[in-house]
N, C-alpha and C positions, 0 to 999 in steps of 0.2 A: 378421487383426488382431483382437486381443481387445477386448472391450467396454471394459475398463479403459484400454487404449492409446488407443482412440478418444476416450474421455472426457478423458484427459490432453492429447491434441492439441487438443481443443475448448477446454479450460480455458486452454491456452497461447495460443490465438488470442484468446480473450476477455480474458485478463489483459494480454498484451502490446498488444493493441488498445486496451485502456483506458489503458495508459501512453502510447501514441502519441496518443490522443485528448486526454488531459490536457495533454500536451506541446504539441500543436497549438494548443489554446486558451490556453495560458499565454503564447505568443509567444516570441520569441528572448531568451534570458537574456543572450547576448553584447551585444545592443542595448538592454538594459534599464538605463537610467540610474538609475532608482530603486533597483534591486538593487545596482548597482555602488557607489552612495553609502551603502548601509546599513552601520551598525556591526554586523558579524556576529560571532558567537561565535568565540572563539579555536580551538575544537574543530571548526569547520566543515570538513568534508573537502573536498579538491579535487574539481572537477567529475567527473573520471573515476571517482572512488570511487562517486559516486551511480549512474552507469550500471552499473557492475559489481555494486553491491549490489542494485539493482532487478532485474537479470538473474537473479541467483542466488535472490533472494526469490521472483520469479514462477515460476521453475522449481520450487522447493520447494513453493510454495503450489499450483501446478497439480497436482503429483504428489499432494499431500495431498488436494485436492478430488476428484481422480479416484478415489482409494482410498476416501474417505469416501462418495462417491456410489454406489459399488458395494456397500459394506458396509451403508449405511443409505439407504433411499429414502424421504425425508421432505420435504414441501413447505417446512418451516422452513429446511432447508439451502439450498434455492434462494433463499428470501427473504433469508436472511442473506448469501448470496453476492452477490445483486443489490445489497443495501444497501452492502456493502463495496466493490463495484465502482464504484458511483456516487460514494461518498465519496472513493475514490481518484482518480477522474477529476476531480472538482470542486476538490480541494485546490489543484492547481497554478495554475489560472487565478485562483482567489480570492486566493492569495498573490502570485503574480508579476505578473499583469496588472492586477487590480483593487485590490491592496494592502489587502485586508480581512484583516489579520493576526489580529485577534481571532476572526473567523468561521472563518478557516483553522485556528486552534488548536482551536476547537470541533469542526470536521470531523475533525481528527487524533484527538481524544479519542473521538469516535464510532467512527472506523475502528478504533482500538485496542480499543474495547469489542467490536466485531464479531469481530475476530480472536481476542480473548481468549475470547469466547463459544464459538467453535469449539473452542478448546483445552480449556476447562473442561467443556463439555457432552458432548463426544465423545472426550475424552482417554482414558478407561478403555477404551472400545470400540475406539479406533484404536491404542492401545498406542504403540509406538515411532514410528509415523508421525506422531503428534501433535507430535513434536519438530521436524518440518519447519516448523512455525509459529513456532518460536522466533526465527529470523532476522528474520522480519517484525515480531514484537513488539519485538525489540531495536531494529530500525531505526526503528520508530514512536516509541519512547522518545527516540531521538536526534533525530528530526525534531521532536518535541514540545519538547525542550529548545532546539533551534535557533530554533524559532518563538517560544518564550517570550522568548528573549534579544532577538530583534528587537523584540518588543512592549515590553519593559521597558527597553531601552537606546537607543531611537530616538525 
């Protein structure tokens, strides 16, 4: 098994583990009366779309990170990854469990900034692999718009 493959598997574990941890701390959406009563944006995707999107996003992000880590060995990459991981984990409970919609919006903005930083700082060096970050950035824009809708319409 190559070093890049090992890193890919490690990032898969961390990224999907982060999603699982955030989901655990958010509690059940099906039992969430607050969320059920929210005036949600008309463009809110069905629940299954969220799962499929996050699956594809984390696959692409893990592949990107494994390639980046092989190409560039720098502590900043690790710090940026940890920051993005923490932000991704805390958004769900902030929004769904604690209903801190404004703070959740700030977290989304910071997470977007982290992923955009990967794209801008390492884009030239990573070439076509940088495009693996685009689904994440697009999804964060959608999430940001959904979060804003909740803030301004409830």
